[in-house]
N, C-alpha and C positions, 0 to 999 in steps of 0.2 A: 307266613313270610311278612316281615316289616321292612318298609322302604323308608329310609330317612333322607331328607334332602336338606343340605345346609348351603345357604347362598352368602356371599360376602355383602356386608353392609345391609343386610335384611334380617328382619326379626321373623320371617317366614320359616317355620319348621313344621313339618308334617310327618305323619306316620300312616302308611297304608298298611292295612291288615288283611290277611286271607287265612283260611284254615290250614293246619299243617298238611293234610292230605288235599293235594290239588287235582282231585278227581274231575271237578267241575270247571277246571282252568283257573287262570288268575282273575280274581275280581278287580272291578274298576274302582279306582280311588273314591273314597267317601266324598259326599258333597261338601263338607266343611273343609277337607283337605284341598280340594279342587279350587274352592273359593280363595284360600290363602295362597295357593301355588300360582295361579294365573296372574294376579296382580304383581307378584314378585317378577315373573317373567317378562312382563310389560314394561318394567323399569329399565330394560336393556334393549339394545338395538336388535333388529329382526334377524341379522345375519348370525349373530351369536346365540340367539334363542333357537334358530334351527339346528346349529351345531350341537348346542347342549341336549336338545330333545333327541337327536339321533343317537348320541352317546347313552343318554338315560334309557331309551328303549331297548337299545342292544344290551345294556346291563340287566334290564328286567327279563328279557327272553333268556339270557345265560342263567340267571338266578333261578328261573323256573325250571330249567334243564337240571340244574345241580341241586334243586329242592333246598335251597338256602333259606334261612329264616330272616336274615337281615341283609339289606343293600344300603349302604351309605354313600350318598353323593356329595362330593365336595368340589366347590368351585374356588380355585385359588384366587386371591384378590389382584396379583399382578405377576407379571413374567419378567425374568431378567432379560437383558438384551441378547444374550447369546443362547436363549431357549426358544425352541418352536412350540407353537401350539400343539403340534402332533406328539411332541415329547411328553407333554402333560397330560394328554388325553389317554385314558386307557381303564383297564380294570385289574383288580388285584385280589386273588381268591385265597382265603384262610380257612383251610378244612378244619383246623383244630377248632376255631371259633365258630365254624359254620356260618360265616357271613362274608360279605364281599364289599370292598370300598371302590367307588367309582369317581375317578378324577374328571371333572367336567371341563370343558373349555373355559377360558377366562371370560367373565361376564363384563361387558363394556358398559358400565353404569351411565345412565343417561337420566338427569333430572326431568321433572315434568316442565314443558314449555307450554303453557296454557293457550297462547295465541296460535300455536301451530297443532299441538297435540289434541287440543280439545276445542278446535274451531267450530265444528259442526255443534258440539255439545253446548258451547257458549251462546250460540245463537238461538238456542231453544230454551234458555233460562231468563228469569228476570234479573235486570241490572248485571249483565255479564261483567262490566267493568269492576265489580267487586273481586274478581278472581285472577286479574291479570298482573297486578303490581306495576312496577315502572313508574312509581310516583316520584315527584321532586322531593329530595331529602332523604330518600332510602339508601341504605347502604349498598355498595356495589355487589352484584352477584358473585358467588364463589366462582372462580375460574376452575377449569378442569385440573390443572397442576396443583391447586390448593386442595381440591377434594381427594386427589390420588395420593396425598401424603399419608404416611402412616397415622393411624388413629391417635397415636400419642403425641404426634407432632402437629396436629391441626389445632386451631382454636376450639374451645369448647362451644358447640352450637346449642344455642338455647332458643326454642320456639316459644315466643311469648304470645299468649292466646287470650282474648277477651271472648268468652264463649257466647256470642250473639252475633248479629249480622255485622258486616264490614262497616256500614254507616254509623252504627252505635259504638262499636269498638274503636274506631278512629276518633271518637269524641272523648275517650276516656283518658282522664288525666294520669292515672297510675300507669297505664300503658305507655303513654308518652314519656314519663319520667324513667321508667325501668329500660326503655329502649335506648334512651339517651345515656344513662349511666352505664349500662353493660357494654355497650359499643365503645365507650371511652376507656374502658378497663383492658389493658393488654392481655391477650391470651383468651378473650371472651368475644363471642359474636351472637348478637341477638337478631332474629328475623320473626316476622309476623305471620300469624295464622288466625282466622276467625271461623266461627261455626258456619257451614254451608247451609244455604237455604235448602228446604226438603227437595226442590227441583234439581238443584246442583248435586246434592248428595245422591240422588237417584241417577243423575247423569254419571257421576263418578263411578258408581256401582256397575252400571251397564257397560261402561268403556273399560273396566278393570284397572282404572287408574286410582292411585291413593290420594288423599288430601295431602297438600304440600304447603311449603312456605312461600310467601308472596316474592321474597327477594331472589332466591336462587332456585325455587321449585323442588326443593328437597323434601321427599316423602317424610311424613312425622316418624314414621318407624325408624328412621336413620339418624334422627337428631340425638343429642346427648340428654337434653333435658326439655320437657315440656312444661311451661310454667303458666298456670291459668291465674288470671286476675278476675275474682268472682265480685261483681258488684251487686248482685242480688240473687237470692236463693232460687228463683225460678229458672235459672240457667242450669240447673242440675242436669237435666236430660241432655242439654246441649253440650256438656262436657263429655258425656258418654258418646254422643254423635261424633265429636271431633276425634275421640280415640278410635272408634270403630272405622270412620272413614279414613283415618291415617294409618290403619293396619295395626293398631297398638291394642293388646288384649285389655279388656275392660277391667278385670279384677287384679288387684295388687298381687295376690297369690299366683295368678297365671302369668303375670310378667316376670316374676322371680323365676319362674321355671322355663321361660322361653329363651332359649340360648341363641345366639347369633355370632358369627365370626365377623369381627370389624377391624381386626389388627392385620397389618400387612405381614407377610411371611410366605415361606415356601409351601407349596402343595403337599398334601398327604399323599404318599405313594402306595400306601398299604394300610390295612386295618391296624396292624401292629407298628406301623411306621412312626417316625418322629415328627409330630404336629407342633410347629413353633408358633403358629397363629394362637393368639389368646382369645378364648370365648368370653364374650360379654353378653349381657342380656338387654331386655328392651329399654327404652329410654326412662330415665327417672321422670316420674309425673308428680309435680308439686303444685300447690294452689295457695293463694292468699287473697285478702281483700275483705272488705266490710261485709260481704255476703256470706262469709264462711267462718265468722267468729264462733259459731257452734259447729265445729268441724265433724262432730261424731256421725251424722248421717253420710258424710263423704268418705268415711274411714275405709270402706270396702274398696274404693276404685282410686284413691288418691294416696300415693306413696308417703308423702309428708305435707303438712300444712304449716306454712310460715305465718304466725300470728303477730299482727302489727304492721308497722310502716316499714317496708322493706328497702326503701332508697338508700338508707345509710348503712345497711348491713348485709343485704343479700348479695350485692356485686362482690364484696369480700368473701363471703361464703362460697359463692361460685368460683372465685379464683382459687380458693384452697382445693375445691374439688378438681379443677382443671390441673392444679400442680400434681395432686395425688394420681390423677389418670395418667399423666406423662411419666409418673414413677412406676407405672404398671399396675396399679390397683384395679380390681374389677368392680363390677356394679355393686356387689354386696358390701365392699369395703366403702365405695363412694356413698352408698345410701346410709351406711353407719355414721359417716362423717356428718351427712346432713341431719340425721336424727340425733346426733348429740348435741346439737346447738340449742341452747336454753329457750329459744324462741320458736322452735319447731315442734309440732305435735304430730303424732301418728297413732293409729289405732293400736291400743295395748300398751301405750307409754304408761310407765308406773307412776311418774311424779307429775307435778303441775307444769304448765307452760305459760311463761309471762310474755306479755305483749311487748314488742319492740317499739321504741320511739326515736325517731329521727331528730337529733339535736341540731343538725346543721340546717334546718329549714330557714332559720333566721339569719344565718351567718353569710351567705354568699347569693350572688345573682345567678339563678339557674336558667341557663340558655338551652331550652329544650329543643334537641335536634331530632325531629321526628317527620316522617313523610307527610306531605300535604295530600289529603284525600283526593283520589282522581275522581271519584263518584261523590257527590255532595254528601257530607256527613250530617248527622242529626245536628250536631252543633258545629257548623262550618265556620269557625272563627278561631282566632287565637285566645289562649287562656292563660291568665296570670294568677296564680294562687296568692293572694295578698295576706291571707291569715289562715292558719290551720287550727281547727279547734273552735270552740265558742265559749265566752265567758259565762253564758246563761246556762242554768241547769234544768232545761226542760226534761220533765220526767218521762216523757214518752220517746225522746229522741235518742236512737241507738248511736247516731253520728257523733252526738255531743259527748258521749262516753268514750267511744272508740278513738277519737282524735284529741282527747285530753293530754296535757295541758294545752290551753290556746297560746299560740306563738304567732306574732306579727313580724311582717318583712318590712325593712325599711323603705321609705318613699324612694331613695335613690336606686335601690336595687330593682323596684317595680319599673321605674322610668327606663332603666337599661334593659330589662326584659322586653318592655314594649317597643323600644328602638330595634331590638334584635328581631322581634316578630314582624314588624313592619318592613325593615330593610332587607332581611335575609329571606323571609317567607312570604312576604306580599300581603300579609292580612290587613284589612281595613276595618274589621269589626272585632274588637277585643273584649272579652269578659273578665272582670275582676272578681275572681271567684273566692268564696269563703262560705262558711256555714251561716254568718251574720255580718255581711260587709259593712253594715252601718255602725258596727261597734268597733271598727278599726280606728285607731285613736286619732290619726291624722286625715280622716277621710275627706274633709273639706279641702285641705291643701293638696292632697293626691289629685282629686277630681280636677281642680284648676290648674295644677301644674301639667297633667296630662292633655288637657284641652289646649293649653298655651303651647305645648310642644307639636301637637298633631292635628288640631282642628283645621288648620290650613292645608293639610294633606288629605282631608276627607276621611279621617280615622275617627271611629266612634267607639265609646266605652260603655259598658253596661255592668250594672250591679244587681245580679239576679236574685240575691238573697238578702233582703232588707227587713228587718223587724219593723213593725209599725212604730214601735217606741223609739227607734233610732232613725226613722224616715223624716228627714227634715226638708223644708222647702228650698234652701240653697242646693241640696243635693239634686233635687228635682230640676232646678234651673241648670245645674252643671251637666246633667245626663242629656238634656235637650240641646245642648250646643251644637252638635253636628247631626244627630239622628236619635229619634225617640224610640228607645228600647221598650221592652215589655214592663209593665207596672203591675206587681204581683203582691198580694196580701195574704200570707199564710196565718189565718186567725185561728184554725183548728177547732175550737168550740166557742159558741156565741155567748154563753152565759158567764156572769161574773164569777158564780161559784165554781164552774168547771174550769175557768182560766186559774183560779187559785189552785185547784187540784193539779192541773198541768205545770204550774210554776210559769206561766206564760200569760201575761196581761196584755191584751189588745183592746184598747178603748174604741168604741164605735165613733165617738166624737173625732178622735185623731184621724180615722179612716176618712171621714167626712172632710175634714180640712185639707188633708193631703190631696184628696181627689178633686176638690174644687180648684186648688192650685195647678193640678196636673191638667184639668180641663181647660184653664185659661191658657196654658202653655201649649195646648194643641193635641193632648191625649184624647182619644175617644172611647177606649176600652180598657177595662181593668180586669185583672184576674183575681178570684178569691179562692182559697183552699180550705176546706173543712174535714173533719173526720167524724164518723159515727162509730160507736161501740167502744168510746173511751170510759175508763172506769171512774165516772164522775157522779155516782148516785148518792151514796151515804154522806151525811153531814156531821156525823157524831164520832166517826173514828171506830165504831164498834160493829156496825152492821156489815154483812158480808157483801161483796160486790155483786151486783145483778145488773149486767150491761144490758140484757134484753129488756128489763122492765123500763129503764130510763132512755133507751135508744129513741123511742119515738118521740118522747119530750124534746130531745135534742134536736131531731129533725125538724120539728115545728119552730124551735127556737132559731134554727138556721133560716128558715123561710122568713121570719119576722126580722131578722137582723140585715140580711141582704136586701130585702125589699124595701126597708126603711132607708138604707144608704143610697139605693138607687133612686128612690123617689126625692130624696133631699138634693142630690147632686145632679141628677139627670144624665148619667153616663152609662154606656152599655157595659154589661158586666158578664164574664164568662166564668161560671161557677163549677168547681170540680170538688166532688165529694168521694172520699174513699172510706173503706172499712178499715179500721185500726187493727194492727197486728202486733200483739205484745212481743217485744224483741228481747233476746237474751242480754245480760249485763246492764239493763236499765232498771230503774225502780219498779216499773210495770211488769218485770218479768214474771211475777207470780199471778198476774191478773188473767181472768177468763177472756176469751174471744168471742165476738158476737157471731152467732150462727148465720149460715148463708140465707136462709129463708127470712129471718128477721131483718137482716141488713137490706134485702131486696124491698121488703115492706116499707122501710124507712126512706129509701131511695125513691121509691114511687110517690110516697107522701111528699117529698121536697119538690118533686117535678110537678105535681098537681098544685101545690101551693103557689108556685111561681108561674104557672101558665098564664100566657097573655101579657107578660111583662117582657122588657128588653133584656132578658137574662137568659144566657144559654146554659142549660144544666148538662153536665156530663159525670161519668164516673167510671172508675174501673171495676171490673167484674167482681162481685163478692166471692164468687168460686175461686178467683185467682188469689184473693186474700186468705181464703181457707187453705189453698194448696201452699201458699207461702208459708202459713202458720205451721202445717205439717212438717215442712223442711226445717224451718229456722227454729222451732221448739221441739223437734224429735230426737230420737236416738238411733242406734243401729237399725232397728226395725223400719224407721222411716227410709234409710238407705236402700233396703230391700225393696220397699215399695216403689221407689224411684227407678231401680234397676228393672223390676217387672214391668213398670209403665213403659220404659224406654223399649223393652223387648216387644211390646204391643203396639209401637209406633209413635210413642210421645216425643215431640220436637217442638221447639220455640214455644214453650208453654207460657212465656210472658206476652205473647202475642194473642189478643183475643180471638182472632180469626183463625189461629192455628191450634190452639189448645183443644183437645177432644175431652169435654167434660164427661161424657158418657163412658168413655174408656177409662178415664181416672175413677169414676165411681165404681165401675166394675173391679178395678184393681183394689179400691179400698174395701169393697165387699169381700173379695176373695182372700184378704189378709187375715191372718190368725189373731188379730187384735182389733179393738175399736178405734180405727184411725181417727174418724172425725170426733167421736166422743171424747177421746184423750186429748185431742189438740184444743177444743174449745173450753175444756173444763178448768183450765188453770192448773196452779201448783200450790200445795200447801206450804206455808211459810217455813216449816220446819223440815220439809223433805229435801233430799239431795236432787240437784238439777243435772241434766245430762252435760251441760256445758261448765259445771263447776271446776273441772281441771283447768280451764283457761283463766288465767288471772289477767283481767284487763287493766290492772293498776288501780281501779276504784274498787275498795274493798266491798265484799258482800254485806258486811254489817252497815256500812254507810248506805248502800242500796236499800237494805231493809229499813233503816231508820227513815230515808226519804219516802219510801212506800207509806209508812205509818204516818208521816207528816202529811202526805197528800190526802189521807182519810180525814184529817181535821182541817184541811184548807190552809195549811201553813206554808208561807213562801220560804224559799231558801235564799241564801245570799249567792251573788254572783262570785265566780272566780276572780281572784286578783294575785298580783305577785306575792302578797302576804295576806293570807285569809284567816278567818277565825272558824271556818267550818270546814276542817281538814277531811278530804275525801280519800287520801292515800296516795294520789298520783305523783305529787311533787317530792323529789329527793335530790341527792346531790347530783344525779345524772340528768334528771328531767325537771324542768320549772317552767312556769310561765314566762313569756317574753312579751313585754308590753313596750309600747312607745308613748311617752308622755307628750302632751300637745305643747308643753312649754320647752321641749327639747330643741335647741337651735339646730338649724339645717346642718351645720358643719359638724355637729356632734351626733347626728343621727345617722351615721354611716352604717355600712353592712357589718352585721353581727352586734349592734348596739343592743344592750339589755338594760332594763330597769333595775338598779340595785337598791334604790331608796324604797322605803315602805310606801305602798299606796293603799289608802283606806279601802276596805270592802265597800262594794256597791250596797246601796240601800236595799231593803226588802222589797220596796215597791219601785219598779223600773221607772225611771224618768227620761225624758228626751235629753239626750246629752247635749252639753253646752259647748262642746270642743269645735263644733261646725261653724266655721266663719263664713259669713255671706260675701265672699270675694267675688267681684265681677269677673266673669270669664271672657278671655281674650277671643273674640271671634274674627276670622280671617275670611274675607270675601273671596271665594274661589271663582265667582262669575262674573269679574270685573269686565264690563263690556268694552274697556279700552285695551285690554290685553289682547294680542295677536295669537290667534289659534293656528297651530300646525296639524297637518293631517298626514299620518304616517300609513302608507300603504304597504302591506306585508304579503308576500307570497311564501306559503309554507306547505310542507308535506304532512300527512297523518297516516301512519303505518304502525306496525307492531301492536303493543298494548293499547295504544290510543285508538285504534279501530274500534274497540268495544266501548269507547266513552260516548256518552249521549252529547248532543250538540251543545247544551248548557254547560257541561263540564269543561268542553274544549274552550268556551267562552270565558269560563272562570280560570282556566288554566292560563291562557293568554293574558288576561288581565293581571293576575298575580305575577306572571312572568315579566310584564312590562314594569310593574312596581319594583320587583327585585333587580330589574337591569337599570333602575334609577330613573326611568322616564317620568316626567311630570304629567300625569293624566289630567284632562279635563273632565269633571265630573258632572253628572246630570243633577238637576234640581228635583225637589220633592221630598217625600218622607223617606224614601229608600234610595240612597244615592248609589250610583254605579258609574263605572267608567263609560264614556261615550265611544262605543265600538260598533262595528257594522260587518257583516259577513254577507259574501255574495250569494251563496246558496248552500245551506246545511245539507250534510249527507246522513244517510241512514246508518244505524249501528251495523257493523260488519263490512262496510264498504271503505276500502282505503283510498288514498288519493296522494298523488304526486304534486298536485297544484290546487291549493285552496287560497282563496283571496279574502283579506280582511284589512279593515282600516280602524285606526285608533286616533282620537283627537288629543293633541298634547298642547300644553301651555308654553313649552320650550322646545327648541330644536334638539333633536337627538345627537349623540356623538357620532363620528365617523364609523365607530366600531359596534354600531348598534346590532347588526346581525350576530356578531360573536357574543355580545352581552345577553342578548335575548336566548340564544341557543344554550348558553350556561344556565339560564333561569328557568327552562322549561322541562317538563317531564319527558320520559322516554316515548319516542314515537311521534312527537311533534317537533319538527325541525324547520326553522326559518331559512328560506333560500336566498331571498333578497328583499330589500326595503326601499321604498322611494318616499321622499318627503315632499309635501305640498305646502307652500307658505302662502300668506296674504289674506286669509279668511279672518273675519271678526265674528264674535258671537252675536252681535245685534243684527248681522246680515241675514237676508233671507236664506232659507235652507238650501244647501248646496245639492248638486246631483248625488244620488246614492248609488252604492254598488249594485244594490238589487235592481235598480232601473236600468243600469248599463249591463247587467248580466244577460247574455244572449243565447247561452247554451254551452254544452260541454261535450268533449270527446271522452267515451268510455271504452274500457277493455274488459270483456268477460273472459276469464282464463281459468284454466284447471288449476286446482289445488295440488300441492302446496303453493304457498304464495309465490307469485311472479316476482322477478327481480325489480329492483328500485327503478325510479325513472330513468337514471343515467344508463341502464342496461336495457331499456325497452327499445323495440324497434321503431324506426321513424314511422310517424302516422302516415298512412296512404292518402293521396290527395282525394278530396271530397268535393262533389259538386256543391258549390254554395247557393242556399236559398236566400230569400230577401231578408231573412232575420238572421241569418248565421254567416259569419265571415268565412273567408277562405283560410286555409292553414296559415299559421303566423310566419311572417318573414324575420329575418335576423333582427334582434332587438335594437331599438334606438333610444334616444334620450337617456343614455347612460346606463341602460339595462343590459346586462351581460347576456350574451347568447346561450341558449340551452345547450347542454353537452350533447355530443352525437350519441344517440341511442343504439343499443345491440339488442338482438332478438333473444327471447327466452327459449327454453327447451320446448319442444313440441309436445301438445297435451297427450294423454293416454288415449287408447282407442275408444273406451267407453265415453270418456269426456268429450272426445272429437265428435262422436255421433250425437251427443246432446248439444254441442255447439252448432252443429249443422241444423239441427232442428230449430234451435233458437234463431239462427240467422234467417231460415224460411219464414218463421212466423213474425219476426221484427221487421224484415224487409217489406212485408205487406202493411205495415203500419204507417199512416200519414204523419204521425208524430216523430218518426225517425227519418232524418234528412240523409243519412248515409249508413251503409251496413256493409261490411266486408269481412269475410273470414279468412284470416291469416295464419301463418305458422304459429304464432304466439297466442292466438285466441280470437275472439270476435270483436271487431272494432266497429263502434257506431257512434253517431253524432245526434244529440237530442237538442234541437232549439228550443227557446222558450216560446210558448204558444200565446194566443191572444189573452189568456186568463193567467199567465205567469209561467214560471219554470216548470218543466215536466220531471217528476220524480222518477229515476230509472227503476227502482225496486217496484214501485206501484205499477208502472208500465208493463214490467215483465210479468208481474202477477195477473193483471188484467188481460194482456193479449196471449201469454204463453201459459197462464194458469199454473205457474211454478213460482215458488218463493225462492229468491236468490238474495244474497249468497248461501250456499249450503255446503255439505261436506265434499261436494264434487266440483262445483264451480264457484268462482268468486268474482268480484266486480272492483275495479279500479277507475276512479276518475283521473284522466291523463291530463287534461287541458281544459281550461275555461276560455270562452269567447265573448266578445262584446256584441251588443245589438247595433246592427246598422241603422235601424229605424230610429234609434236614439241619438246616435252619433252623426248621422248624415254623412256628408262628404268632408268633414273637418279633418278627419284623420285617416290613416291608411294602414296601421299596423294590424289591427284586427285581433290584438291580444289584449285581453280584458285589462290586465295591470297597466300596460302602456296607453291603451286607448282611454282608460279612465283618467290617467294622469293628464293626458292632453285635453280631454273633455272639461277637467276641472279648471285648467288653466284658461281655456276659452270661456267657460262660464265666469270666472272671476274678472277677466277683462271686460265681458259684456256687462257684468253687474256694476263694475266701477263706471262704465260709461253711462249706464241707465241711472246711477246714483247721481251723477253730475247733471244729467239732463232732466230728471225728476226727482226733486228733493223730497217729496212726500212719498215714503216707501208704502203708505197705506193704499195707494192707487194700484199697486201691483199685487196680483193674487199670491197669496203665501203658499199655494199648493202647487203652482206650476213653474218650472224652471224656464228661462228665457231660451227660445230656439236660436239656432245659429243665425237666422236672418236678422233677429233682434240685436 
């Protein structure tokens, strides 16, 4: 007998088999089928699951009695208003076909709500804020009415995925651009998903929940398209991890045969009945990015690979797919439309695939509307791409080929994007991104105009990719105007001959001069990057490449280069050395790769040679370079190796502490081909390469000629609007976009392109002359004469914000204040930040209806500051009220702090799911006041609105009630708890600050009760904060931290003014002690 279950909006399809003769009874479903069925059930409410299970089991019993071969279970997607659930539930037997159709009750689809559905699991994983969403700038979640529409009427839902952690994916420029452009297109909707860390992947598996999108919690199996942006090849197993965790079959062939019903329609009432619902298959799985320009190893599990720059073409392609879906076309037709695009590759494609080039890069200002990371991203700053591509033809550089031709963005467009990032998103650190920022024609003017616009607002700019040949002293001075960013020198190889081979010259003397000036301006550390294993051995153009023979000589030359620079300048150096991986579509694609053992020998030689010097040496694992080579230089067999490694547990292979080297070596050994040998051997110049069907735009003949030039140390010319060394990339549709330094500002508007001939760059790179040493306008943000305002804020932290660490909450409030237009007072020093203060941070998982913070301002806020702040803050952080303190000056002695005034808090331990918000909580029971803790607050004064009347939540369950009673007994005996009472809504207690500072409630419970809270059963909420009586004395009587601190500050300011007039010399007053009320 075969049992087939079809669920609406789910790709889960299973088949239960049993022998024709049921002498031994009905067998249990197979393990595989159970795993696919249970997650499908958990996407629905428990009441409907019970109803479905009852109907399903009834059908199974009847099928056994009738000895039927097949039972098909169908769940209709919706009911009409005049139909009852009982009318649709039932069974229909067809003796002629010897099978039975079972119509299940309507499945009430529920998206994943991680802060509720996965609360306990999130508490047990690293950085749970990765998985909750709710960030500022994200699109609004889909409402139920939108999801319940017919599939043909909904927007095409695209899950954009960077297959690595949230912190890395949120830093990716391609993800930001695609998210912006897709959501700006009518009929399309983009949501984000990232690869789960192994602990969260395990938590999802154990809970039976699928991986979901961050915006709406939609399981990946329910979206229309999953689009991967692959930045590096080592993310291959992460792609498989995302698909498996999302309930999507791994192989393309399996997805094509996995049908699901996603269209609205009437339920099937019989096996031979009329089924109007259209069956569609699993989501389309596509990929793109620089890490998949050799797509052959990915062909077994990616339906289609978009080659090139997707910004200009993919939104239109997705719109065409959306229109065809509305017209009723199924998955096969939609996939055919996708694969017919000339820029899309798929396994088995008969013809070539040409790389797409976005011609609109230099035409418009791109205002990237992308969520601001809740958890700090690896690159937690705004990014402006000032130039795409690079005019230099470094022979080892894959990006230099992949992003040809180089295109520059006008200065005015860059300034407009910077204003958008600062005003709309609150960024204070902005990166001017490109492959070689120093080659931007108007870099001097750009740096000076940006500093003139933003230096007074504490905004700093960084140029992370500067060639030494284009690194000038005026640029260094401009970068140091607000904040000193990193100083990086990518030398690659130290010898003059090696630099000729690479077509990248880096003079040691240039490095010394730049570092001397940087040291004078305050830099203390510089970074240097080198590679070993480059094909730089032969000097006659005829000897074969032997990277193993010359690698040790290169290592010793690196030691000599770096040590001499450090000795001459006297600056600390962080040295990173990586093993070179020959990449497809570059002149070195035929070169061999340095073996792992030889690479380690060279790296240890470098470390020994620099021992005892102020030089920190680090490197990426040579094994990871080998693994990268297997994938980037491999064919279909490499894809099978990746799939086998994934089945054995490979995850997060780009992370040195996560990759399992021994497991990978076992997979290599078990393969039916020499994985390592073929990877490091290189390719014959006449042989076909796996990636030959991909046309990058640069001809293979040109790459071969460049490879031959490298063997004789011949330099190539730089790219230019009109070049003499044609590579094949420029044509009527794509060309170089340059900005001449002589172009007047009025003529350098958006979309300006150089039409006049520009001579090709000389063979030997020289320091550009276009950089003008224009003085940078510096604005003093710390003028002692300016009056400082202090804004006191009371806010709540609930929902997704409960899983944010304290520093993420600090960043959220700081950026929210910038978005709200507040004029923040910045700190001084190397890394400036807003002057903010918090009363007492909370642990992850503890929600709060009353948090107290303060921000120092240079100007008074508007009357609508609460509304403006709430519009600028992420979900879960809600400002309730603000109070402004005026009269302080920066030169004055330090004012009282919130931390000093914090005297304790009232907490509620309650049973999950989450208790209602503060306005719904029961009124706090009166508590006996201790010497450190004030009595419950009275109605607010000084303009503070009274708190709303609370209401009691539902009573906790029986088991939770017993746990609360046990906690009440244990905590009542603790001297650190001033008040403890078990009420209907939970356990209320008050924790005053002790002699050594505030008492953390989670640590107290763990120490006294030997239990970690919050957990799946019990949760914690901070209800109210109180002020310290021993600090305030008898000057106030409110005993509410916000009101009392306001009064304390006013008294302190009055006393300070009196002391200033009686004691002109402030040095006589201790800077660490605030004046007492008696003073």
